[in-house]
BABAGU-709486 format. One record per residue (C-alpha): residue in three letters; x, y, z; chain; residue number from 0. Coordinates in steps of 0.25 Angstrom, whole numbers, plus 5000, padded with zeros to 4 digits. Layout:
BEGIN
<r code="ala" u="X" v="Y" w="Z" unit="A" pos="NUM"/>
...
***
This chain:
BEGIN
<r code="unk" u="4958" v="4815" w="4997" unit="A" pos="0"/>
<r code="unk" u="4959" v="4828" w="4988" unit="A" pos="1"/>
<r code="unk" u="4961" v="4824" w="4974" unit="A" pos="2"/>
<r code="unk" u="4967" v="4835" w="4968" unit="A" pos="3"/>
<r code="unk" u="4973" v="4849" w="4973" unit="A" pos="4"/>
<r code="unk" u="4964" v="4856" w="4968" unit="A" pos="5"/>
<r code="unk" u="4952" v="4851" w="4973" unit="A" pos="6"/>
<r code="unk" u="4956" v="4851" w="4988" unit="A" pos="7"/>
<r code="unk" u="4951" v="4865" w="4989" unit="A" pos="8"/>
<r code="unk" u="4954" v="4876" w="4980" unit="A" pos="9"/>
<r code="unk" u="4949" v="4891" w="4980" unit="A" pos="10"/>
<r code="unk" u="4945" v="4901" w="4978" unit="A" pos="11"/>
<r code="unk" u="4941" v="4909" w="4983" unit="A" pos="12"/>
<r code="unk" u="4931" v="4908" w="4995" unit="A" pos="13"/>
<r code="unk" u="4919" v="4915" w="4997" unit="A" pos="14"/>
<r code="unk" u="4912" v="4927" w="5003" unit="A" pos="15"/>
<r code="unk" u="4899" v="4924" w="5011" unit="A" pos="16"/>
<r code="unk" u="4889" v="4933" w="5006" unit="A" pos="17"/>
<r code="unk" u="4884" v="4941" w="4993" unit="A" pos="18"/>
<r code="unk" u="4894" v="4951" w="4988" unit="A" pos="19"/>
<r code="unk" u="4891" v="4962" w="4981" unit="A" pos="20"/>
<r code="unk" u="4895" v="4965" w="4966" unit="A" pos="21"/>
<r code="unk" u="4900" v="4979" w="4970" unit="A" pos="22"/>
<r code="unk" u="4909" v="4975" w="4981" unit="A" pos="23"/>
<r code="unk" u="4913" v="4963" w="4975" unit="A" pos="24"/>
<r code="unk" u="4917" v="4971" w="4963" unit="A" pos="25"/>
<r code="unk" u="4925" v="4981" w="4970" unit="A" pos="26"/>
<r code="unk" u="4932" v="4971" w="4979" unit="A" pos="27"/>
<r code="unk" u="4935" v="4964" w="4968" unit="A" pos="28"/>
<r code="unk" u="4940" v="4975" w="4960" unit="A" pos="29"/>
<r code="unk" u="4949" v="4979" w="4972" unit="A" pos="30"/>
<r code="unk" u="4942" v="4992" w="4973" unit="A" pos="31"/>
<r code="unk" u="4943" v="4993" w="4988" unit="A" pos="32"/>
<r code="unk" u="4958" v="4996" w="4988" unit="A" pos="33"/>
<r code="unk" u="4969" v="5003" w="4980" unit="A" pos="34"/>
<r code="unk" u="4973" v="4994" w="4967" unit="A" pos="35"/>
<r code="unk" u="4988" v="4995" w="4969" unit="A" pos="36"/>
<r code="unk" u="4988" v="4992" w="4984" unit="A" pos="37"/>
<r code="unk" u="4992" v="4976" w="4986" unit="A" pos="38"/>
<r code="unk" u="4983" v="4969" w="4997" unit="A" pos="39"/>
<r code="unk" u="4990" v="4966" w="5009" unit="A" pos="40"/>
<r code="unk" u="4999" v="4954" w="5008" unit="A" pos="41"/>
<r code="unk" u="4999" v="4956" w="4992" unit="A" pos="42"/>
<r code="unk" u="5014" v="4960" w="4989" unit="A" pos="43"/>
<r code="unk" u="5019" v="4964" w="4976" unit="A" pos="44"/>
<r code="unk" u="5025" v="4951" w="4974" unit="A" pos="45"/>
<r code="unk" u="5011" v="4944" w="4976" unit="A" pos="46"/>
<r code="unk" u="5004" v="4953" w="4966" unit="A" pos="47"/>
<r code="unk" u="5015" v="4949" w="4957" unit="A" pos="48"/>
<r code="unk" u="5012" v="4935" w="4959" unit="A" pos="49"/>
<r code="unk" u="4998" v="4937" w="4957" unit="A" pos="50"/>
<r code="unk" u="5000" v="4944" w="4945" unit="A" pos="51"/>
<r code="unk" u="5009" v="4932" w="4939" unit="A" pos="52"/>
<r code="unk" u="4999" v="4921" w="4943" unit="A" pos="53"/>
<r code="unk" u="4987" v="4929" w="4936" unit="A" pos="54"/>
<r code="unk" u="4995" v="4931" w="4923" unit="A" pos="55"/>
<r code="unk" u="4999" v="4916" w="4923" unit="A" pos="56"/>
<r code="unk" u="4982" v="4913" w="4925" unit="A" pos="57"/>
<r code="unk" u="4979" v="4922" w="4914" unit="A" pos="58"/>
<r code="unk" u="4990" v="4917" w="4905" unit="A" pos="59"/>
<r code="unk" u="4985" v="4901" w="4906" unit="A" pos="60"/>
<r code="unk" u="4971" v="4904" w="4905" unit="A" pos="61"/>
<r code="unk" u="4964" v="4896" w="4894" unit="A" pos="62"/>
<r code="unk" u="4959" v="4902" w="4882" unit="A" pos="63"/>
<r code="unk" u="4945" v="4898" w="4886" unit="A" pos="64"/>
<r code="unk" u="4947" v="4905" w="4900" unit="A" pos="65"/>
<r code="unk" u="4949" v="4894" w="4908" unit="A" pos="66"/>
<r code="unk" u="4963" v="4889" w="4916" unit="A" pos="67"/>
<r code="unk" u="4965" v="4874" w="4918" unit="A" pos="68"/>
<r code="unk" u="4977" v="4868" w="4925" unit="A" pos="69"/>
<r code="unk" u="4980" v="4857" w="4916" unit="A" pos="70"/>
<r code="unk" u="4974" v="4851" w="4903" unit="A" pos="71"/>
<r code="unk" u="4964" v="4839" w="4904" unit="A" pos="72"/>
<r code="unk" u="4954" v="4835" w="4916" unit="A" pos="73"/>
<r code="unk" u="4960" v="4842" w="4927" unit="A" pos="74"/>
<r code="unk" u="4963" v="4856" w="4922" unit="A" pos="75"/>
<r code="unk" u="4951" v="4862" w="4930" unit="A" pos="76"/>
<r code="unk" u="4948" v="4872" w="4921" unit="A" pos="77"/>
<r code="unk" u="4936" v="4878" w="4927" unit="A" pos="78"/>
<r code="unk" u="4941" v="4878" w="4942" unit="A" pos="79"/>
<r code="unk" u="4955" v="4884" w="4937" unit="A" pos="80"/>
<r code="unk" u="4949" v="4895" w="4929" unit="A" pos="81"/>
<r code="unk" u="4938" v="4899" w="4941" unit="A" pos="82"/>
<r code="unk" u="4951" v="4899" w="4951" unit="A" pos="83"/>
<r code="unk" u="4959" v="4908" w="4940" unit="A" pos="84"/>
<r code="unk" u="4947" v="4917" w="4939" unit="A" pos="85"/>
<r code="unk" u="4946" v="4919" w="4954" unit="A" pos="86"/>
<r code="unk" u="4962" v="4923" w="4953" unit="A" pos="87"/>
<r code="unk" u="4959" v="4933" w="4942" unit="A" pos="88"/>
<r code="unk" u="4948" v="4939" w="4951" unit="A" pos="89"/>
<r code="unk" u="4956" v="4941" w="4962" unit="A" pos="90"/>
<r code="unk" u="4965" v="4949" w="4954" unit="A" pos="91"/>
<r code="unk" u="4954" v="4958" w="4951" unit="A" pos="92"/>
<r code="unk" u="4950" v="4953" w="4937" unit="A" pos="93"/>
<r code="unk" u="4936" v="4952" w="4932" unit="A" pos="94"/>
<r code="unk" u="4931" v="4949" w="4917" unit="A" pos="95"/>
<r code="unk" u="4932" v="4964" w="4914" unit="A" pos="96"/>
<r code="unk" u="4942" v="4970" w="4924" unit="A" pos="97"/>
<r code="unk" u="4957" v="4967" w="4928" unit="A" pos="98"/>
<r code="unk" u="4970" v="4962" w="4921" unit="A" pos="99"/>
<r code="unk" u="4963" v="4948" w="4919" unit="A" pos="100"/>
<r code="unk" u="4948" v="4952" w="4915" unit="A" pos="101"/>
<r code="unk" u="4949" v="4944" w="4903" unit="A" pos="102"/>
<r code="unk" u="4955" v="4931" w="4910" unit="A" pos="103"/>
<r code="unk" u="4943" v="4932" w="4921" unit="A" pos="104"/>
<r code="unk" u="4933" v="4934" w="4908" unit="A" pos="105"/>
<r code="unk" u="4939" v="4922" w="4901" unit="A" pos="106"/>
<r code="unk" u="4938" v="4914" w="4913" unit="A" pos="107"/>
<r code="unk" u="4924" v="4917" w="4917" unit="A" pos="108"/>
<r code="unk" u="4919" v="4913" w="4903" unit="A" pos="109"/>
<r code="unk" u="4926" v="4900" w="4905" unit="A" pos="110"/>
<r code="unk" u="4918" v="4897" w="4919" unit="A" pos="111"/>
<r code="unk" u="4905" v="4903" w="4913" unit="A" pos="112"/>
<r code="unk" u="4908" v="4893" w="4901" unit="A" pos="113"/>
<r code="unk" u="4911" v="4882" w="4910" unit="A" pos="114"/>
<r code="unk" u="4896" v="4880" w="4917" unit="A" pos="115"/>
<r code="unk" u="4890" v="4866" w="4911" unit="A" pos="116"/>
<r code="unk" u="4876" v="4865" w="4911" unit="A" pos="117"/>
<r code="unk" u="4874" v="4860" w="4924" unit="A" pos="118"/>
<r code="unk" u="4880" v="4872" w="4932" unit="A" pos="119"/>
<r code="unk" u="4894" v="4866" w="4934" unit="A" pos="120"/>
<r code="unk" u="4905" v="4876" w="4930" unit="A" pos="121"/>
<r code="unk" u="4915" v="4866" w="4924" unit="A" pos="122"/>
<r code="unk" u="4922" v="4860" w="4913" unit="A" pos="123"/>
<r code="unk" u="4918" v="4845" w="4915" unit="A" pos="124"/>
<r code="unk" u="4925" v="4840" w="4905" unit="A" pos="125"/>
<r code="unk" u="4939" v="4844" w="4911" unit="A" pos="126"/>
<r code="unk" u="4936" v="4846" w="4925" unit="A" pos="127"/>
<r code="unk" u="4935" v="4832" w="4933" unit="A" pos="128"/>
<r code="unk" u="4930" v="4840" w="4947" unit="A" pos="129"/>
<r code="unk" u="4921" v="4852" w="4941" unit="A" pos="130"/>
<r code="unk" u="4915" v="4857" w="4954" unit="A" pos="131"/>
<r code="unk" u="4928" v="4864" w="4959" unit="A" pos="132"/>
<r code="unk" u="4928" v="4872" w="4946" unit="A" pos="133"/>
<r code="unk" u="4913" v="4875" w="4948" unit="A" pos="134"/>
<r code="unk" u="4915" v="4880" w="4962" unit="A" pos="135"/>
<r code="unk" u="4927" v="4889" w="4958" unit="A" pos="136"/>
<r code="unk" u="4919" v="4895" w="4945" unit="A" pos="137"/>
<r code="unk" u="4907" v="4899" w="4955" unit="A" pos="138"/>
<r code="unk" u="4919" v="4906" w="4964" unit="A" pos="139"/>
<r code="unk" u="4924" v="4913" w="4952" unit="A" pos="140"/>
<r code="unk" u="4911" v="4917" w="4945" unit="A" pos="141"/>
<r code="unk" u="4904" v="4921" w="4959" unit="A" pos="142"/>
<r code="unk" u="4918" v="4930" w="4962" unit="A" pos="143"/>
<r code="unk" u="4917" v="4935" w="4947" unit="A" pos="144"/>
<r code="unk" u="4902" v="4938" w="4944" unit="A" pos="145"/>
<r code="unk" u="4903" v="4952" w="4954" unit="A" pos="146"/>
<r code="unk" u="4914" v="4956" w="4946" unit="A" pos="147"/>
<r code="unk" u="4907" v="4955" w="4932" unit="A" pos="148"/>
<r code="unk" u="4901" v="4968" w="4927" unit="A" pos="149"/>
<r code="unk" u="4893" v="4962" w="4914" unit="A" pos="150"/>
<r code="unk" u="4879" v="4958" w="4919" unit="A" pos="151"/>
<r code="unk" u="4879" v="4947" w="4908" unit="A" pos="152"/>
<r code="unk" u="4892" v="4940" w="4913" unit="A" pos="153"/>
<r code="unk" u="4887" v="4942" w="4929" unit="A" pos="154"/>
<r code="unk" u="4874" v="4935" w="4923" unit="A" pos="155"/>
<r code="unk" u="4882" v="4924" w="4917" unit="A" pos="156"/>
<r code="unk" u="4890" v="4921" w="4929" unit="A" pos="157"/>
<r code="unk" u="4878" v="4921" w="4938" unit="A" pos="158"/>
<r code="unk" u="4871" v="4911" w="4930" unit="A" pos="159"/>
<r code="unk" u="4884" v="4902" w="4929" unit="A" pos="160"/>
<r code="unk" u="4884" v="4903" w="4945" unit="A" pos="161"/>
<r code="unk" u="4870" v="4900" w="4947" unit="A" pos="162"/>
<r code="unk" u="4870" v="4888" w="4939" unit="A" pos="163"/>
<r code="unk" u="4884" v="4884" w="4947" unit="A" pos="164"/>
<r code="unk" u="4877" v="4885" w="4960" unit="A" pos="165"/>
<r code="unk" u="4867" v="4876" w="4955" unit="A" pos="166"/>
<r code="unk" u="4877" v="4866" w="4952" unit="A" pos="167"/>
<r code="unk" u="4884" v="4868" w="4964" unit="A" pos="168"/>
<r code="unk" u="4871" v="4866" w="4972" unit="A" pos="169"/>
<r code="unk" u="4868" v="4853" w="4964" unit="A" pos="170"/>
<r code="unk" u="4880" v="4847" w="4969" unit="A" pos="171"/>
<r code="unk" u="4882" v="4849" w="4982" unit="A" pos="172"/>
<r code="unk" u="4883" v="4837" w="4991" unit="A" pos="173"/>
<r code="unk" u="4874" v="4833" w="5002" unit="A" pos="174"/>
<r code="unk" u="4883" v="4837" w="5012" unit="A" pos="175"/>
<r code="unk" u="4885" v="4850" w="5006" unit="A" pos="176"/>
<r code="unk" u="4898" v="4850" w="4997" unit="A" pos="177"/>
<r code="unk" u="4902" v="4846" w="4983" unit="A" pos="178"/>
<r code="unk" u="4912" v="4838" w="4976" unit="A" pos="179"/>
<r code="unk" u="4920" v="4838" w="4963" unit="A" pos="180"/>
<r code="unk" u="4909" v="4835" w="4953" unit="A" pos="181"/>
<r code="unk" u="4894" v="4841" w="4953" unit="A" pos="182"/>
<r code="unk" u="4882" v="4832" w="4957" unit="A" pos="183"/>
<r code="unk" u="4891" v="4821" w="4963" unit="A" pos="184"/>
<r code="unk" u="4886" v="4825" w="4978" unit="A" pos="185"/>
<r code="unk" u="4899" v="4823" w="4984" unit="A" pos="186"/>
<r code="unk" u="4907" v="4833" w="4992" unit="A" pos="187"/>
<r code="unk" u="4922" v="4837" w="4996" unit="A" pos="188"/>
<r code="unk" u="4926" v="4850" w="5002" unit="A" pos="189"/>
<r code="unk" u="4936" v="4856" w="4990" unit="A" pos="190"/>
<r code="unk" u="4924" v="4856" w="4980" unit="A" pos="191"/>
<r code="unk" u="4914" v="4860" w="4992" unit="A" pos="192"/>
<r code="unk" u="4923" v="4874" w="4994" unit="A" pos="193"/>
<r code="unk" u="4923" v="4877" w="4980" unit="A" pos="194"/>
<r code="unk" u="4907" v="4877" w="4978" unit="A" pos="195"/>
<r code="unk" u="4906" v="4884" w="4992" unit="A" pos="196"/>
<r code="unk" u="4914" v="4895" w="4987" unit="A" pos="197"/>
<r code="unk" u="4907" v="4897" w="4973" unit="A" pos="198"/>
<r code="unk" u="4895" v="4896" w="4978" unit="A" pos="199"/>
<r code="unk" u="4898" v="4908" w="4989" unit="A" pos="200"/>
<r code="unk" u="4904" v="4916" w="4976" unit="A" pos="201"/>
<r code="unk" u="4891" v="4913" w="4970" unit="A" pos="202"/>
<r code="unk" u="4882" v="4918" w="4981" unit="A" pos="203"/>
<r code="unk" u="4891" v="4931" w="4982" unit="A" pos="204"/>
<r code="unk" u="4889" v="4934" w="4967" unit="A" pos="205"/>
<r code="unk" u="4874" v="4933" w="4969" unit="A" pos="206"/>
<r code="unk" u="4870" v="4920" w="4964" unit="A" pos="207"/>
<r code="unk" u="4861" v="4912" w="4972" unit="A" pos="208"/>
<r code="unk" u="4867" v="4901" w="4980" unit="A" pos="209"/>
<r code="unk" u="4858" v="4893" w="4989" unit="A" pos="210"/>
<r code="unk" u="4863" v="4895" w="5004" unit="A" pos="211"/>
<r code="unk" u="4861" v="4880" w="5009" unit="A" pos="212"/>
<r code="unk" u="4871" v="4877" w="4997" unit="A" pos="213"/>
<r code="unk" u="4882" v="4883" w="5003" unit="A" pos="214"/>
<r code="unk" u="4877" v="4881" w="5018" unit="A" pos="215"/>
<r code="unk" u="4878" v="4867" w="5014" unit="A" pos="216"/>
<r code="unk" u="4892" v="4867" w="5009" unit="A" pos="217"/>
<r code="unk" u="4898" v="4875" w="5021" unit="A" pos="218"/>
<r code="unk" u="4892" v="4864" w="5030" unit="A" pos="219"/>
<r code="unk" u="4899" v="4854" w="5021" unit="A" pos="220"/>
<r code="unk" u="4912" v="4862" w="5025" unit="A" pos="221"/>
<r code="unk" u="4908" v="4860" w="5039" unit="A" pos="222"/>
<r code="unk" u="4906" v="4844" w="5039" unit="A" pos="223"/>
<r code="unk" u="4919" v="4844" w="5031" unit="A" pos="224"/>
<r code="unk" u="4927" v="4850" w="5043" unit="A" pos="225"/>
<r code="unk" u="4935" v="4840" w="5052" unit="A" pos="226"/>
<r code="unk" u="4937" v="4842" w="5067" unit="A" pos="227"/>
<r code="unk" u="4952" v="4848" w="5065" unit="A" pos="228"/>
<r code="unk" u="4945" v="4859" w="5056" unit="A" pos="229"/>
<r code="unk" u="4949" v="4856" w="5042" unit="A" pos="230"/>
<r code="unk" u="4939" v="4851" w="5031" unit="A" pos="231"/>
<r code="unk" u="4938" v="4838" w="5025" unit="A" pos="232"/>
<r code="unk" u="4938" v="4835" w="5011" unit="A" pos="233"/>
<r code="unk" u="4923" v="4831" w="5011" unit="A" pos="234"/>
<r code="unk" u="4913" v="4831" w="5022" unit="A" pos="235"/>
<r code="unk" u="4909" v="4817" w="5016" unit="A" pos="236"/>
<r code="unk" u="4918" v="4810" w="5025" unit="A" pos="237"/>
<r code="unk" u="4929" v="4812" w="5035" unit="A" pos="238"/>
<r code="unk" u="4943" v="4816" w="5029" unit="A" pos="239"/>
<r code="unk" u="4954" v="4825" w="5033" unit="A" pos="240"/>
<r code="unk" u="4954" v="4840" w="5033" unit="A" pos="241"/>
<r code="unk" u="4958" v="4847" w="5020" unit="A" pos="242"/>
<r code="unk" u="4965" v="4861" w="5021" unit="A" pos="243"/>
<r code="unk" u="4962" v="4867" w="5009" unit="A" pos="244"/>
<r code="unk" u="4947" v="4864" w="5011" unit="A" pos="245"/>
<r code="unk" u="4948" v="4869" w="5025" unit="A" pos="246"/>
<r code="unk" u="4954" v="4882" w="5020" unit="A" pos="247"/>
<r code="unk" u="4941" v="4884" w="5010" unit="A" pos="248"/>
<r code="unk" u="4932" v="4879" w="5021" unit="A" pos="249"/>
<r code="unk" u="4938" v="4890" w="5030" unit="A" pos="250"/>
<r code="unk" u="4935" v="4901" w="5019" unit="A" pos="251"/>
<r code="unk" u="4921" v="4896" w="5015" unit="A" pos="252"/>
<r code="unk" u="4917" v="4897" w="5030" unit="A" pos="253"/>
<r code="unk" u="4924" v="4911" w="5031" unit="A" pos="254"/>
<r code="unk" u="4917" v="4917" w="5019" unit="A" pos="255"/>
<r code="unk" u="4903" v="4912" w="5024" unit="A" pos="256"/>
<r code="unk" u="4907" v="4922" w="5037" unit="A" pos="257"/>
<r code="unk" u="4908" v="4910" w="5046" unit="A" pos="258"/>
<r code="unk" u="4919" v="4916" w="5054" unit="A" pos="259"/>
<r code="unk" u="4915" v="4911" w="5066" unit="A" pos="260"/>
<r code="unk" u="4913" v="4896" w="5061" unit="A" pos="261"/>
<r code="unk" u="4921" v="4888" w="5070" unit="A" pos="262"/>
<r code="unk" u="4923" v="4878" w="5057" unit="A" pos="263"/>
<r code="unk" u="4931" v="4889" w="5051" unit="A" pos="264"/>
<r code="unk" u="4940" v="4892" w="5063" unit="A" pos="265"/>
<r code="unk" u="4943" v="4877" w="5063" unit="A" pos="266"/>
<r code="unk" u="4944" v="4878" w="5048" unit="A" pos="267"/>
<r code="unk" u="4954" v="4889" w="5048" unit="A" pos="268"/>
<r code="unk" u="4963" v="4883" w="5060" unit="A" pos="269"/>
<r code="unk" u="4964" v="4870" w="5052" unit="A" pos="270"/>
<r code="unk" u="4970" v="4878" w="5040" unit="A" pos="271"/>
<r code="unk" u="4979" v="4886" w="5049" unit="A" pos="272"/>
<r code="unk" u="4985" v="4873" w="5054" unit="A" pos="273"/>
<r code="unk" u="4985" v="4866" w="5039" unit="A" pos="274"/>
<r code="unk" u="4990" v="4878" w="5031" unit="A" pos="275"/>
<r code="unk" u="5003" v="4887" w="5034" unit="A" pos="276"/>
<r code="unk" u="5003" v="4900" w="5035" unit="A" pos="277"/>
<r code="unk" u="5010" v="4901" w="5021" unit="A" pos="278"/>
<r code="unk" u="4997" v="4891" w="5016" unit="A" pos="279"/>
<r code="unk" u="5006" v="4880" w="5015" unit="A" pos="280"/>
<r code="unk" u="5000" v="4865" w="5017" unit="A" pos="281"/>
<r code="unk" u="5003" v="4852" w="5012" unit="A" pos="282"/>
<r code="unk" u="4998" v="4855" w="4998" unit="A" pos="283"/>
<r code="unk" u="4988" v="4861" w="4990" unit="A" pos="284"/>
<r code="unk" u="4994" v="4874" w="4994" unit="A" pos="285"/>
<r code="unk" u="4986" v="4884" w="4983" unit="A" pos="286"/>
<r code="unk" u="4971" v="4879" w="4986" unit="A" pos="287"/>
<r code="unk" u="4973" v="4877" w="5001" unit="A" pos="288"/>
<r code="unk" u="4977" v="4893" w="5001" unit="A" pos="289"/>
<r code="unk" u="4967" v="4897" w="4992" unit="A" pos="290"/>
<r code="unk" u="4958" v="4893" w="5003" unit="A" pos="291"/>
<r code="unk" u="4967" v="4897" w="5015" unit="A" pos="292"/>
<r code="unk" u="4969" v="4910" w="5010" unit="A" pos="293"/>
<r code="unk" u="4956" v="4914" w="5008" unit="A" pos="294"/>
<r code="unk" u="4952" v="4908" w="5022" unit="A" pos="295"/>
<r code="unk" u="4963" v="4916" w="5029" unit="A" pos="296"/>
<r code="unk" u="4960" v="4929" w="5021" unit="A" pos="297"/>
<r code="unk" u="4945" v="4927" w="5026" unit="A" pos="298"/>
<r code="unk" u="4948" v="4925" w="5039" unit="A" pos="299"/>
<r code="unk" u="4955" v="4938" w="5041" unit="A" pos="300"/>
<r code="unk" u="4961" v="4934" w="5055" unit="A" pos="301"/>
<r code="unk" u="4975" v="4938" w="5053" unit="A" pos="302"/>
<r code="unk" u="4981" v="4925" w="5048" unit="A" pos="303"/>
<r code="unk" u="4979" v="4930" w="5033" unit="A" pos="304"/>
<r code="unk" u="4993" v="4941" w="5035" unit="A" pos="305"/>
<r code="unk" u="5001" v="4927" w="5041" unit="A" pos="306"/>
<r code="unk" u="4995" v="4918" w="5029" unit="A" pos="307"/>
<r code="unk" u="4994" v="4926" w="5016" unit="A" pos="308"/>
<r code="unk" u="5009" v="4932" w="5017" unit="A" pos="309"/>
<r code="unk" u="5015" v="4918" w="5017" unit="A" pos="310"/>
<r code="unk" u="5005" v="4911" w="5008" unit="A" pos="311"/>
<r code="unk" u="5006" v="4923" w="4998" unit="A" pos="312"/>
<r code="unk" u="5023" v="4921" w="4998" unit="A" pos="313"/>
<r code="unk" u="5021" v="4905" w="4997" unit="A" pos="314"/>
<r code="unk" u="5012" v="4908" w="4984" unit="A" pos="315"/>
<r code="unk" u="5021" v="4918" w="4978" unit="A" pos="316"/>
<r code="unk" u="5033" v="4907" w="4981" unit="A" pos="317"/>
<r code="unk" u="5025" v="4898" w="4971" unit="A" pos="318"/>
<r code="unk" u="5023" v="4905" w="4959" unit="A" pos="319"/>
<r code="unk" u="5030" v="4902" w="4945" unit="A" pos="320"/>
<r code="unk" u="5040" v="4911" w="4942" unit="A" pos="321"/>
<r code="unk" u="5038" v="4907" w="4928" unit="A" pos="322"/>
<r code="unk" u="5023" v="4910" w="4925" unit="A" pos="323"/>
<r code="unk" u="5016" v="4915" w="4939" unit="A" pos="324"/>
<r code="unk" u="5009" v="4902" w="4941" unit="A" pos="325"/>
<r code="unk" u="5008" v="4894" w="4954" unit="A" pos="326"/>
<r code="unk" u="5009" v="4878" w="4955" unit="A" pos="327"/>
<r code="unk" u="4995" v="4872" w="4955" unit="A" pos="328"/>
<r code="unk" u="4997" v="4861" w="4965" unit="A" pos="329"/>
<r code="unk" u="4994" v="4850" w="4955" unit="A" pos="330"/>
<r code="unk" u="4983" v="4858" w="4949" unit="A" pos="331"/>
<r code="unk" u="4990" v="4868" w="4940" unit="A" pos="332"/>
<r code="unk" u="4996" v="4883" w="4940" unit="A" pos="333"/>
<r code="unk" u="4983" v="4888" w="4936" unit="A" pos="334"/>
<r code="unk" u="4977" v="4882" w="4950" unit="A" pos="335"/>
<r code="unk" u="4989" v="4886" w="4958" unit="A" pos="336"/>
<r code="unk" u="4989" v="4900" w="4951" unit="A" pos="337"/>
<r code="unk" u="4974" v="4903" w="4954" unit="A" pos="338"/>
<r code="unk" u="4976" v="4898" w="4968" unit="A" pos="339"/>
<r code="unk" u="4988" v="4906" w="4971" unit="A" pos="340"/>
<r code="unk" u="4982" v="4919" w="4965" unit="A" pos="341"/>
<r code="unk" u="4969" v="4917" w="4973" unit="A" pos="342"/>
<r code="unk" u="4977" v="4916" w="4986" unit="A" pos="343"/>
<r code="unk" u="4986" v="4929" w="4983" unit="A" pos="344"/>
<r code="unk" u="4976" v="4937" w="4978" unit="A" pos="345"/>
<r code="unk" u="4967" v="4936" w="4991" unit="A" pos="346"/>
<r code="unk" u="4971" v="4948" w="4997" unit="A" pos="347"/>
<r code="unk" u="4966" v="4958" w="4986" unit="A" pos="348"/>
<r code="unk" u="4951" v="4954" w="4992" unit="A" pos="349"/>
<r code="unk" u="4945" v="4953" w="4978" unit="A" pos="350"/>
<r code="unk" u="4936" v="4944" w="4977" unit="A" pos="351"/>
<r code="unk" u="4923" v="4944" w="4986" unit="A" pos="352"/>
<r code="unk" u="4924" v="4929" w="4989" unit="A" pos="353"/>
<r code="unk" u="4938" v="4931" w="4995" unit="A" pos="354"/>
<r code="unk" u="4935" v="4944" w="5002" unit="A" pos="355"/>
<r code="unk" u="4937" v="4946" w="5017" unit="A" pos="356"/>
***
């Protein structure tokens, strides 16, 4: 049984299949392919206002050291929350030097870079009990940001952290091809595995060398985890029921790998359509399930996006706090809920290479 709502499967932003040129990435990221005064399809003025309030909330609660954390103590998840919040700001078009929240991105970057341990793990181990989540999210955040940074020195700093991070991820892969909460444990489960796949893809897209068999073995792990009903189990190590958020994340991974005709993808998408309402409603864990599902539906580009996104958008808007612009965190905290809501709402802007069709 998944022990914490954050770790049933979260994030970010899922991955493009091949290398992305820095020039194209920067142009697309900054929205240079469309008039800046035009809202994307399905982004209403009310939606943009909600995004603005959510970003302002995150900016206001960022810590002095550049981090975000949900709660004081062992379960604040500072590295994971900083990476997720950083992705939300990148999706608004901010870099370390451009955009209304450039300073927040720069501070977040400094915190993430300063969190890498001598082993290559990106974590604050003293306050994070499951550091591989934050490690994977950090690889994703840094990989996406790398092509947007203008300073050659800062690019080298990011690449150095990414290279060492990839080595740590490779060393921690289980014999079955997955990962679990802590490095070198040799175990595996689906939600951690997804974060590493996402992070590795982003590293590769940014120009960091990632061994092909590292990702291939991880994708085979997802194959082994699929049940006859099309859903993905919590772990490939033993039989278990399908988990909707992990299934949505696996679908996005197959899509980003270009495996559009993979029958496993079709079965996973069919499972999610049966399990997730057209407005994104499932039994629980609304935000992280829809972070994955929204990206899967967007990337599939089969017409269902025009049905699904307006409904899930309106539901998310209805959940926003009228007091401070945050979103509820489903037992994790408002930083988590707000970052996840913002990631979903900003997908139509198509700014990050990792989330582009």
